[in-house]
C-alpha positions in Angstrom: 17.9 51.9 -46.8 19.2 48.2 -46.6 22.0 47.0 -44.5 25.5 47.2 -45.9 26.7 43.7 -47.0 30.3 42.8 -46.2 31.8 39.6 -47.7 34.5 37.8 -45.8 36.7 35.0 -47.2 38.6 33.5 -44.3 41.2 31.2 -45.9 44.1 29.2 -44.6 46.7 32.0 -45.1 44.8 35.2 -45.8 41.6 37.0 -44.7 39.9 38.9 -47.6 37.0 41.2 -47.4 34.7 42.9 -50.0 32.0 45.6 -49.6 30.6 48.5 -51.6 31.4 52.1 -50.8 29.8 54.9 -52.8 28.9 52.4 -55.5 32.4 51.0 -55.8 33.6 47.6 -54.9 36.2 47.9 -52.1 38.5 44.9 -51.2 41.0 44.4 -48.5 43.4 41.7 -47.5 44.8 40.7 -44.1 47.4 38.1 -43.1 46.0 35.3 -41.0 48.2 36.5 -38.1 46.3 39.8 -38.4 43.1 38.2 -37.3 42.5 40.6 -34.4 43.2 43.6 -36.5 40.8 42.3 -39.1 38.1 41.7 -36.5 38.5 45.2 -35.0 38.3 46.8 -38.4 35.1 44.8 -39.2 33.5 45.8 -35.9 34.2 49.5 -36.8 32.4 48.9 -40.1 29.5 47.4 -38.0 26.4 49.5 -37.4 24.1 48.8 -40.3 26.2 46.0 -41.7 25.6 42.3 -42.2 28.5 39.9 -42.6 28.5 37.1 -45.1 31.3 34.7 -44.3 33.0 31.8 -46.2 36.3 29.9 -46.0 38.0 27.5 -43.6 38.4 30.0 -40.8 34.9 31.3 -41.2 33.5 29.8 -38.0 36.2 31.6 -36.0 35.4 34.9 -37.6 31.6 34.4 -37.1 32.1 33.5 -33.4 34.0 36.8 -32.9 31.7 39.3 -34.6 28.9 40.9 -32.8 26.8 41.9 -35.9 24.5 39.9 -38.0 26.4 37.1 -39.6 25.7 34.3 -42.1 28.0 31.5 -43.2 28.1 30.5 -46.9 29.4 27.6 -48.9 32.9 28.3 -50.0 32.7 26.8 -53.5 29.5 28.6 -54.3 30.9 31.9 -53.1 34.0 31.5 -55.2 32.1 30.8 -58.4 29.5 33.5 -57.8 32.4 36.0 -57.3 34.2 34.7 -60.4 31.0 35.0 -62.6 30.5 38.5 -61.4 34.1 39.6 -62.1 34.0 37.9 -65.6 30.9 40.0 -66.5 32.3 43.2 -64.9 35.6 42.9 -66.8 33.9 42.1 -70.1 35.3 38.6 -70.7 33.2 36.6 -73.2 33.4 33.1 -71.9 30.6 30.7 -70.9 32.2 27.2 -70.6 35.4 27.4 -68.7 37.7 26.0 -66.0 38.2 28.1 -62.9 41.7 27.6 -61.4 41.7 29.0 -57.8 45.3 29.3 -56.6 45.2 30.0 -52.9 47.1 28.1 -50.2 46.5 25.1 -52.4 44.7 25.0 -55.7 41.1 24.1 -56.6 39.7 23.4 -60.1 36.1 23.9 -61.2 34.1 23.4 -64.4 31.7 26.3 -64.9 28.8 26.7 -67.4 26.0 29.4 -67.4 23.7 26.9 -65.6 25.9 25.1 -63.2 29.4 24.5 -61.8 31.3 21.5 -60.4 34.4 21.4 -58.3 36.5 18.8 -60.1 39.5 18.3 -57.8 42.2 20.0 -55.8 46.0 20.0 -55.5 48.3 20.7 -52.6 50.5 22.8 -54.9 49.8 26.5 -54.4 50.7 29.6 -52.5 51.5 27.5 -49.4 54.0 25.6 -51.4 55.6 28.9 -52.7 56.0 30.2 -49.1 57.0 26.9 -47.5 59.5 25.7 -50.0 60.5 29.2 -50.8 61.6 29.7 -47.1 63.8 26.6 -47.4 65.4 27.8 -50.6 66.0 31.4 -49.4 67.4 31.2 -45.9 64.0 31.2 -44.1 62.5 34.2 -46.0 58.7 34.0 -45.5 57.5 37.3 -46.9 55.5 36.6 -50.0 56.5 39.8 -51.9 60.2 39.1 -51.2 60.0 35.6 -52.5 58.3 36.8 -55.7 60.9 39.4 -56.1 63.6 36.8 -55.7 62.0 34.7 -58.4 61.9 37.7 -60.7 65.6 38.1 -60.2 66.4 34.5 -61.0 66.8 32.3 -64.0 65.2 28.9 -63.7 67.4 27.5 -66.5 70.2 27.6 -64.1 68.4 25.2 -61.8 66.0 23.2 -64.0 67.2 20.4 -66.3 65.7 21.2 -69.8 65.1 18.9 -72.8 67.9 20.7 -74.6 70.4 20.0 -71.8 69.8 16.3 -72.2 70.3 16.2 -76.0 73.1 18.7 -76.2 75.1 19.2 -78.3 72.7 17.5 -80.8 69.2 18.7 -81.7 66.3 17.8 -79.3 63.3 15.9 -80.6 61.0 18.2 -78.5 60.9 21.9 -77.7 64.3 22.5 -76.1 62.9 24.9 -73.5 60.5 22.3 -72.0 61.4 21.1 -68.5 62.8 17.6 -68.3 63.2 17.8 -64.5 62.4 20.7 -62.1 65.5 21.5 -60.0 67.3 18.8 -62.1 70.5 20.9 -62.3 70.3 22.3 -58.7 72.9 19.9 -57.4 75.1 20.2 -60.4 75.3 23.9 -61.1 77.4 25.5 -58.3 76.8 28.9 -59.9 73.0 28.8 -59.4 71.8 31.3 -56.8 68.8 31.2 -54.4 67.1 33.5 -56.9 67.5 30.9 -59.6 66.1 28.2 -57.3 63.1 30.5 -56.5 62.5 31.0 -60.3 62.6 27.2 -60.6 60.0 26.9 -57.8 57.6 29.3 -59.5 58.0 27.4 -62.8 57.3 24.1 -60.9 54.1 25.6 -59.5 53.0 27.0 -62.9 53.8 23.8 -64.9 52.0 21.5 -62.4 48.9 23.7 -62.1 48.8 24.3 -65.9 49.1 20.6 -66.7 46.1 19.8 -64.4 44.2 22.8 -65.8 44.7 21.7 -69.4 43.6 18.2 -68.7 40.5 19.5 -67.0 39.8 21.8 -70.0 40.2 19.0 -72.5 37.8 16.7 -70.5 35.2 19.4 -70.6 35.6 20.6 -74.2 36.9 24.1 -73.5 40.1 26.1 -74.0 39.3 28.8 -71.5 41.2 28.8 -68.2 40.1 31.5 -65.7 42.8 32.0 -63.0 41.9 33.5 -59.6 43.3 33.4 -56.1 45.6 35.4 -53.8 48.8 33.6 -55.0 48.5 35.5 -58.4 48.2 38.9 -56.8 51.3 41.0 -57.5 53.0 37.9 -58.9 54.1 38.6 -62.5 56.5 35.6 -62.7 53.7 33.1 -62.0 51.3 34.8 -64.4 53.9 34.8 -67.2 54.6 31.1 -66.8 50.9 30.3 -66.7 50.6 32.0 -70.1 53.8 30.9 -71.7 52.5 27.8 -73.4 49.2 29.2 -74.8 50.3 28.7 -78.4 51.9 25.3 -77.9 49.0 23.8 -75.9 46.1 25.8 -77.4 44.4 27.4 -74.3 43.4 30.9 -73.3 44.6 32.1 -69.9 42.3 34.7 -68.3 43.4 36.6 -65.2 40.7 38.6 -63.3 41.8 41.9 -61.8 40.1 41.3 -58.4 40.4 37.5 -58.7 42.2 37.3 -55.3 38.9 38.4 -53.8 36.5 36.3 -55.8 35.4 34.4 -52.7 34.8 37.5 -50.6 32.9 39.2 -53.5 30.8 36.1 -54.0 30.0 35.9 -50.3 29.0 39.6 -50.3 26.7 39.0 -53.3 25.1 36.1 -51.4 
């Protein structure tokens, strides 16, 4: 019987793991400050296990595990995991852009034969938590920030095209953003929830514009979104889908996309 393979994606904010148990893919997530808890749990899994590690904190994880370890390229692990999940979930795409929204965001072009990391952006989950804490009286819990955005209305904080042209008709879609947070200093009724909703829209619009440009350059309409920032984040997913008809793209969200890197590392 072969050794149990455990994939570890040690990112800037989260530690994600993947392994098989009774034929099922099992994934788990730890906060970066739970490093010791994660290491203790991995050691308990030890025995006949081999650890395949990727991500920026991978060297630290590798140095603190006693079992057999191997460090893997982060980009390759991410795409291998994404390809596996696309096939497992039955999505029929072959030429597509992978948008990995973690602490920051990375963009890849993927075909059946190859992949290329195109570029990255500093806009991502780190932005959501960092700016979110400034907008919400130092709240740093991810789930609480997402819930705040769900309870807000970005139209109270963002300046829209229709606001500029009111009371007359707008020459463009009225609900398009003219300026993110463009009314934040004018609307005294806007709440911190409204500002959080505006922040989520800022992330979505920025990431989406970069994604669409990448897709157009590589002759595809398929955008595959992965990464931990999407996990349990309905407002971000909705805003990433909201312009599908207007800009002619297909947004695909993978169920275990937050763990694509760990799954890809496990697969080797």
